[in-house]
C-alpha positions as semicolon CSV with decimal commas, in nm:
position;residue;x (nm);y (nm);z (nm)
1;X;10,194;1,515;10,743
2;X;10,046;1,363;10,397
3;X;10,039;1,723;10,274
4;X;10,380;1,795;10,379
5;X;10,535;1,491;10,211
6;X;10,340;1,531;9,941
7;X;10,473;1,895;9,899
8;X;10,836;1,753;9,921
9;X;10,789;1,499;9,679
10;X;10,658;1,772;9,388
11;X;10,966;1,990;9,543
12;X;11,200;1,701;9,480
13;X;11,069;1,657;9,142
14;X;11,102;2,017;9,072
15;X;11,461;2,031;9,192
16;X;11,554;1,707;8,991
17;X;11,417;1,890;8,676
18;X;11,529;2,234;8,744
19;X;11,846;2,232;8,960
20;X;12,098;2,289;8,682
21;X;11,885;2,609;8,571
22;X;11,866;2,744;8,924
23;X;12,216;2,722;9,011
24;X;12,287;2,873;8,633
25;X;12,073;3,158;8,723
26;X;12,207;3,193;9,074
27;X;12,567;3,181;8,949
28;X;12,469;3,487;8,690
29;X;12,356;3,670;9,000
30;X;12,653;3,575;9,270
31;X;12,963;3,512;9,019
32;X;13,057;3,248;9,259
33;X;12,975;2,852;9,349
34;X;12,910;2,901;9,711
35;X;12,705;3,193;9,726
36;X;12,477;3,054;9,442
37;X;12,402;2,741;9,587
38;X;12,345;2,955;9,935
39;X;12,101;3,165;9,729
40;X;11,918;2,857;9,542
41;X;11,876;2,722;9,903
42;X;11,749;3,016;10,077
43;X;11,454;3,075;9,811
44;X;11,350;2,733;9,781
45;X;11,321;2,697;10,165
46;X;11,117;3,016;10,149
47;X;10,887;2,877;9,876
48;X;10,842;2,558;10,064
49;X;10,719;2,727;10,389
50;X;10,488;2,961;10,158
51;X;10,343;2,655;9,947
52;X;10,405;2,825;9,656
53;X;10,243;2,655;9,341
54;X;10,523;2,445;9,186
55;X;10,345;2,504;8,821
56;X;10,539;2,885;8,815
57;X;10,798;2,794;9,070
58;X;11,081;2,842;8,787
59;X;10,979;3,174;8,721
60;X;10,889;3,271;9,063
61;X;11,250;3,131;9,222
62;X;11,463;3,297;8,934
63;X;11,291;3,635;9,039
64;X;11,305;3,604;9,398
65;X;11,677;3,533;9,354
66;X;11,723;3,833;9,145
67;X;11,535;4,036;9,403
68;X;11,761;3,911;9,688
69;X;12,082;3,992;9,481
70;X;11,938;4,329;9,420
71;X;11,965;4,466;9,803
72;X;12,351;4,434;9,765
73;X;12,485;4,687;9,553
74;X;12,848;4,652;9,672
75;X;13,113;4,531;9,416
76;X;13,186;4,164;9,448
77;X;13,542;4,085;9,575
78;X;13,512;3,701;9,564
79;X;13,854;3,518;9,489
80;X;13,697;3,309;9,238
81;X;13,711;3,628;9,012
82;X;14,052;3,573;8,964
83;X;14,032;3,220;8,845
84;X;13,787;3,315;8,564
85;X;13,878;3,380;8,237
86;X;13,952;3,744;8,124
87;X;13,611;3,777;7,934
88;X;13,396;3,694;8,227
89;X;13,631;3,917;8,488
90;X;13,403;4,236;8,415
91;X;13,063;4,055;8,523
92;X;13,232;3,918;8,824
93;X;13,368;4,290;8,939
94;X;13,010;4,408;8,918
95;X;12,780;4,440;9,234
96;X;12,497;4,189;9,279
97;X;12,234;4,466;9,179
98;X;12,398;4,551;8,896
99;X;12,415;4,174;8,751
100;X;12,031;4,128;8,857
101;X;11,952;4,455;8,645
102;X;12,169;4,338;8,380
103;X;12,030;3,994;8,358
104;X;11,656;4,125;8,322
105;X;11,763;4,397;8,094
106;X;11,965;4,193;7,857
107;X;11,846;3,832;7,879
108;X;11,446;3,901;7,950
109;X;11,456;4,233;7,751
110;X;11,268;4,431;8,034
111;X;11,295;4,815;8,038
112;X;11,403;5,016;8,331
113;X;11,053;5,074;8,489
114;X;10,979;4,680;8,466
115;X;11,311;4,595;8,615
116;X;11,227;4,845;8,918
117;X;10,900;4,700;8,977
118;X;11,031;4,357;8,978
119;X;11,325;4,399;9,179
120;X;11,153;4,641;9,411
121;X;11,396;4,920;9,329
122;X;11,328;5,278;9,248
123;X;11,363;5,390;8,887
124;X;11,645;5,617;8,973
125;X;11,814;5,343;9,142
126;X;11,782;5,092;8,870
127;X;11,898;5,365;8,613
128;X;12,216;5,427;8,834
129;X;12,301;5,064;8,846
130;X;12,268;4,978;8,461
131;X;12,450;5,323;8,389
132;X;12,741;5,207;8,636
133;X;12,781;4,891;8,408
134;X;13,127;4,909;8,208
135;X;12,982;4,800;7,857
136;X;13,314;4,929;7,669
137;X;13,466;4,642;7,875
138;X;13,223;4,377;7,760
139;X;13,164;4,214;7,399
140;X;13,002;4,408;7,164
141;X;13,031;4,729;7,406
142;X;12,643;4,758;7,378
143;X;12,370;4,615;7,612
144;X;12,157;4,524;7,314
145;X;12,414;4,317;7,168
146;X;12,390;3,935;7,112
147;X;12,732;3,889;7,206
148;X;12,653;4,020;7,580
149;X;12,341;3,799;7,601
150;X;12,586;3,494;7,500
151;X;12,834;3,604;7,745
152;X;12,576;3,597;8,045
153;X;12,457;3,266;7,936
154;X;12,808;3,104;7,933
155;X;12,900;3,271;8,262
156;X;12,587;3,100;8,427
157;X;12,709;2,792;8,275
158;X;13,027;2,803;8,504
159;X;12,801;2,684;8,788
160;X;12,800;2,329;8,925
161;X;12,493;2,173;9,013
162;X;12,458;1,933;9,305
163;X;12,230;1,669;9,320
164;X;11,857;1,686;9,363
165;X;11,851;1,496;9,692
166;X;12,115;1,704;9,845
167;X;11,978;2,028;9,744
168;X;11,632;1,904;9,893
169;X;11,808;1,775;10,218
170;X;11,966;2,140;10,230
171;X;11,641;2,297;10,196
172;X;11,459;2,112;10,472
173;X;11,757;2,171;10,708
174;X;11,687;2,554;10,677
175;X;11,515;2,629;11,030
176;X;11,187;2,841;10,996
177;X;11,221;3,185;11,119
178;X;11,184;3,297;11,450
179;X;10,832;3,336;11,572
180;X;10,784;3,702;11,693
181;X;10,688;3,718;12,022
182;X;10,332;3,780;12,135
183;X;10,360;4,136;12,227
184;X;10,485;4,233;11,821
185;X;10,116;4,134;11,718
186;X;9,945;4,329;12,023
187;X;10,161;4,634;11,948
188;X;10,070;4,593;11,568
189;X;9,731;4,585;11,652
190;X;9,755;4,911;11,854
191;X;9,920;5,074;11,573
192;X;9,629;4,972;11,358
193;X;9,383;5,108;11,600
194;X;9,586;5,421;11,672
195;X;9,607;5,504;11,280
196;X;9,230;5,434;11,237
197;X;9,157;5,650;11,551
198;X;9,346;5,935;11,392
199;X;9,208;5,933;11,078
200;X;8,855;5,949;11,214
201;X;8,967;6,213;11,482
202;X;9,149;6,405;11,193
203;X;8,839;6,357;10,956
204;X;8,614;6,494;11,249
205;X;8,855;6,789;11,320
206;X;8,855;6,897;10,968
207;X;8,483;6,869;10,909
208;X;8,450;7,106;11,249
209;X;8,724;7,322;11,090
210;X;8,500;7,365;10,782
211;X;8,238;7,516;11,001
212;X;8,463;7,774;11,143
213;X;8,514;8,123;10,966
214;X;8,855;8,026;10,855
215;X;8,747;7,677;10,695
216;X;8,422;7,849;10,534
217;X;8,672;8,132;10,389
218;X;8,899;7,852;10,266
219;X;8,631;7,624;10,116
220;X;8,489;7,909;9,912
221;X;8,787;8,124;9,843
222;X;8,650;8,428;10,024
223;X;8,794;8,696;10,268
224;X;8,509;8,763;10,497
225;X;8,612;8,867;10,882
226;X;8,523;8,601;11,111
227;X;8,391;8,850;11,339
228;X;8,258;9,213;11,251
229;X;8,022;9,457;11,422
230;X;7,911;9,210;11,692
231;X;7,841;8,923;11,434
232;X;8,017;8,605;11,356
233;X;8,073;8,451;11,026
234;X;7,849;8,122;11,043
235;X;7,792;8,030;10,685
236;X;7,863;8,105;10,324
237;X;7,618;8,032;10,022
238;X;7,702;8,050;9,637
239;X;7,418;8,259;9,490
240;X;7,384;8,240;9,112
241;X;7,285;8,601;9,001
242;X;6,928;8,612;8,847
243;X;6,621;8,482;9,044
244;X;6,622;8,522;9,425
245;X;6,747;8,241;9,635
246;X;6,633;8,138;9,987
247;X;6,929;8,154;10,248
248;X;6,841;8,035;10,615
249;X;6,959;8,323;10,846
250;X;6,826;8,267;11,204
251;X;6,689;8,470;11,484
252;X;6,940;8,749;11,490
253;X;7,113;8,747;11,131
254;X;7,279;8,940;10,871
255;X;7,384;8,873;10,542
256;X;7,670;9,033;10,329
257;X;7,813;9,029;9,986
258;X;8,197;9,005;9,910
259;X;8,214;9,152;9,514
260;X;8,522;9,118;9,283
261;X;8,794;9,342;9,350
262;X;8,757;9,519;9,002
263;X;8,388;9,562;9,062
264;X;8,277;9,737;9,386
265;X;7,915;9,821;9,293
266;X;7,743;9,493;9,248
267;X;7,391;9,540;9,366
268;X;7,190;9,282;9,604
269;X;6,855;9,296;9,715
270;X;6,732;9,103;10,045
271;X;6,407;9,056;10,189
272;X;6,291;8,847;10,478
273;X;6,074;8,830;10,793
274;X;6,236;9,161;10,882
275;X;6,015;9,442;10,757
276;X;6,141;9,600;10,433
277;X;6,375;9,560;10,134
278;X;6,722;9,645;10,148
279;X;6,981;9,735;9,840
280;X;7,308;9,720;9,870
281;X;7,526;9,932;9,638
282;X;7,887;9,874;9,772
283;X;8,043;9,545;9,878
284;X;8,252;9,663;10,125
285;X;8,176;9,889;10,390
286;X;8,382;10,116;10,633
287;X;8,706;10,053;10,692
288;X;8,686;9,752;10,459
289;X;8,450;9,568;10,682
290;X;8,136;9,411;10,495
291;X;7,832;9,597;10,463
292;X;7,592;9,388;10,697
293;X;7,239;9,387;10,598
294;X;6,978;9,261;10,883
295;X;6,761;8,974;10,828
296;X;6,532;8,705;11,026
297;X;6,425;8,357;10,954
298;X;6,475;8,289;10,580
299;X;6,625;8,552;10,373
300;X;6,544;8,602;10,023
301;X;6,849;8,701;9,830
302;X;6,911;8,821;9,482
303;X;7,220;8,955;9,281
304;X;7,186;9,148;8,977
305;X;7,533;9,113;8,857
306;X;7,613;8,827;8,587
307;X;7,968;8,909;8,545
308;X;8,017;8,578;8,745
309;X;7,824;8,237;8,777
310;X;7,802;8,276;9,139
311;X;7,857;8,549;9,411
312;X;7,952;8,432;9,760
313;X;7,686;8,547;10,040
314;X;7,809;8,533;10,404
315;X;7,538;8,481;10,691
316;X;7,649;8,622;11,027
317;X;7,484;8,559;11,350
318;X;7,458;8,793;11,640
319;X;7,710;8,700;11,919
320;X;7,644;8,782;12,297
321;X;7,884;9,043;12,403
322;X;8,023;8,807;12,640
323;X;8,122;8,555;12,390
324;X;8,234;8,824;12,122
325;X;8,611;8,830;12,113
326;X;8,622;9,200;12,237
327;X;8,936;9,406;12,171
328;X;9,110;9,497;12,498
329;X;9,369;9,738;12,354
330;X;9,507;9,893;12,023
331;X;9,187;10,068;11,977
332;X;9,171;10,271;11,650
333;X;8,973;10,574;11,772
334;X;8,797;10,831;11,529
335;X;8,856;11,194;11,633
336;X;8,767;11,393;11,333
337;X;8,435;11,487;11,417
338;X;8,302;11,787;11,632
339;X;7,976;11,873;11,786
340;X;8,006;12,239;11,577
341;X;8,031;12,030;11,256
342;X;7,690;11,879;11,333
343;X;7,486;12,178;11,386
344;X;7,410;12,295;11,037
345;X;7,092;12,148;10,882
346;X;6,967;12,123;10,535
347;X;6,603;12,237;10,454
348;X;6,381;12,038;10,214
349;X;6,484;12,232;9,921
350;X;6,840;12,114;9,970
351;X;6,989;12,446;10,121
352;X;7,238;12,451;10,425
353;X;7,105;12,638;10,698
354;X;7,308;12,763;11,014
355;X;7,139;12,812;11,349
356;X;6,935;13,127;11,417
357;X;6,982;13,096;11,792
358;X;7,253;12,845;11,921
359;X;7,200;12,668;12,245
360;X;7,388;12,563;12,508
361;X;7,611;12,234;12,479
362;X;7,531;11,951;12,736
363;X;7,823;11,729;12,788
364;X;7,848;11,399;12,994
365;X;8,129;11,212;13,045
366;X;8,240;10,925;13,197
367;X;8,585;10,850;13,393
368;X;8,803;10,553;13,287
369;X;8,775;10,385;13,642
370;X;8,379;10,420;13,596
371;X;8,258;10,390;13,219
372;X;7,972;10,196;13,312
373;X;7,613;10,285;13,418
374;X;7,339;10,526;13,374
375;X;7,434;10,904;13,338
376;X;7,168;11,154;13,279
377;X;7,137;11,555;13,223
378;X;6,932;11,810;13,129
379;X;6,928;11,984;12,786
380;X;6,809;12,337;12,781
381;X;6,610;12,429;12,482
382;X;6,588;12,776;12,290
383;X;6,250;12,939;12,321
384;X;6,006;12,807;12,057
385;X;5,844;13,084;11,835
386;X;5,651;13,108;11,523
387;X;5,883;12,982;11,212
388;X;6,124;12,849;11,446
389;X;6,242;12,488;11,417
390;X;6,415;12,319;11,747
391;X;6,649;12,060;11,635
392;X;6,850;11,846;11,868
393;X;7,193;11,682;11,766
394;X;7,475;11,491;11,945
395;X;7,793;11,321;11,899
396;X;7,891;11,044;12,103
397;X;8,307;11,008;12,147
398;X;8,400;10,654;12,263
399;X;8,739;10,576;12,319
400;X;8,678;10,190;12,346
401;X;8,428;9,946;12,288
402;X;8,078;9,930;12,435
403;X;7,733;9,922;12,429
404;X;7,549;10,274;12,424
405;X;7,204;10,338;12,464
406;X;7,112;10,711;12,426
407;X;6,759;10,843;12,497
408;X;6,651;11,227;12,440
409;X;6,287;11,367;12,578
410;X;6,262;10,967;12,636
411;X;6,270;10,878;12,253
412;X;6,557;10,711;12,083
413;X;6,733;10,927;11,801
414;X;6,825;10,858;11,473
415;X;7,175;10,755;11,473
416;X;7,432;10,646;11,250
417;X;7,542;10,410;11,532
418;X;7,915;10,438;11,369
419;X;7,799;10,322;11,018
420;X;7,798;10,626;10,819
421;X;7,846;10,456;10,486
422;X;7,711;10,106;10,560
423;X;7,343;10,050;10,431
424;X;7,131;9,936;10,719
425;X;6,764;9,961;10,858
426;X;6,841;10,205;11,123
427;X;6,500;10,134;11,315
428;X;6,591;9,787;11,350
429;X;6,897;9,890;11,596
430;X;6,757;10,182;11,766
431;X;6,592;10,061;12,077
432;X;6,893;9,845;12,153
433;X;7,125;10,129;12,095
434;X;7,481;10,108;11,939
435;X;7,729;9,827;11,980
436;X;8,074;9,905;11,925
437;X;8,254;9,577;11,974
438;X;8,547;9,575;11,722
439;X;8,898;9,731;11,760
440;X;8,779;10,015;11,545
441;X;8,621;10,270;11,753
442;X;8,413;10,551;11,531
443;X;8,231;10,847;11,692
444;X;7,870;10,820;11,676
445;X;7,651;11,101;11,570
446;X;7,249;11,138;11,615
447;X;6,942;11,345;11,553
448;X;6,660;11,404;11,732
449;X;6,345;11,244;11,593
450;X;6,079;11,506;11,580
451;X;6,037;11,825;11,801
452;X;6,068;11,842;12,178
453;X;5,775;11,858;12,367
454;X;5,557;12,157;12,283
455;X;5,640;12,444;12,526
456;X;5,942;12,279;12,683
457;X;6,229;12,462;12,779
458;X;6,432;12,150;12,886
459;X;6,428;11,792;12,784
460;X;6,626;11,507;12,970
461;X;6,923;11,322;12,809
462;X;7,017;10,968;12,922
463;X;7,266;10,758;12,811
464;X;7,313;10,384;12,942
465;X;7,663;10,228;12,897
466;X;7,755;9,845;12,926
467;X;8,066;9,657;12,858
468;X;8,284;9,976;12,792
469;X;8,622;9,956;12,882
470;X;8,740;10,325;12,895
471;X;8,620;10,663;12,895
472;X;8,357;10,841;12,675
473;X;8,206;11,185;12,587
474;X;7,837;11,255;12,506
475;X;7,781;11,615;12,371
476;X;7,424;11,730;12,281
477;X;7,315;12,052;12,184
478;X;6,974;12,225;12,063
479;X;6,972;12,492;11,813
480;X;6,700;12,696;11,673
481;X;6,644;12,731;11,290
482;X;6,422;12,951;11,096
483;X;6,268;12,808;10,774
484;X;6,082;13,116;10,638
485;X;6,196;13,209;10,276
486;X;6,413;13,474;10,345
487;X;6,623;13,240;10,596
488;X;6,619;13,001;10,283
489;X;6,744;13,276;10,069
490;X;7,010;13,408;10,319
491;X;7,135;13,044;10,381
492;X;7,187;12,968;10,013
493;X;7,364;13,307;9,959
494;X;7,578;13,273;10,303
């Protein structure tokens, strides 16, 4: 209690010393005696509850009264205005917000930004309040005139000041604000907890999203497809041109380069634990799919184009077929290749040769209701004679996605696997077959590796198909080619 009594003594001394100034300032803002007294009491009661340091109480009370007045933007309609001298009536007709802004502008010399900050208004609201003041009805017709400042001071002198003891009694009589019910504090704590949890969860979601294909592309400004050729985009590394850099790829990975649209011939070399070194001469592969270069473990990647500071190198990982988003409809199927177009061969001298003896075409088909399983046939071979070479070619024409494993004479053929223009290491994928997993379904061509068994008149053909969703056709043919000098000349002239 001693602390409260001591504060009241100080407050009474403050009121006794400043009561006239307080009511002068309040009248400037309210333009009426009773509202001015109420404003002074309300502000002093709040300061008493908050234990405001009375050393700065004068300026604090004045600013708080102005801030309270600025909440009201309606024009004053008090009857006291009709009793005022004509020169004060334009001030009395202003809204409390206008008078508060005008006092800070004219008397205190603040600019619009400072006024907005002090009154807790937007700069636009402050500009509108000052702009609506009828300066042409006021002395000097200018906000910067000394006459207007004198008018405001004289206007405040119209206030009468109650005694300090009466003002203090009124301040003490102001009841404290009602205490908030307990549940409001619980609700506030819940709001804080939910907000923090939301921020944490949102940040976690964002971190997770940055590891998705969409997040990787957004972070690097690239356009790598999320899935392609059975692979999923898992990382993107910015590689500076020049010396090779290490990129972790994993057990079944590939890397791809995205080039500048104006330069489609950027070269990239890749070496890894997979045997061989690979060179990519084109950035985009077939039908705008990226060229995937197989790599295992840690890939050593070098880019030879210095037109950019860094090149984005994508890392793809093989995805199991049951986890890959396989297309189920609207397949884009290739139809332009025929078995006849594959039967010509090229000699070592670069001449195109047609078959000397054309063999029978073996055709294996699968129905729409039974596309998967192992399908076998026997391919007839032309008789092998001196100067004759047997070459086996084939064409697989799928209509949907699927995994196709072809064997001729119990050996894996050399196959394009649907990637005629993609630089890949073919032997890496021969044992596992061809996986066609995207909506674009190309035809697949292949050639026999080496000649059929010596003296054989037939050779087995087997195709094992899994995960296919529709019918397919496999055509295989063995033709005989004569490679003596006259055949070469005939082929060149024909």
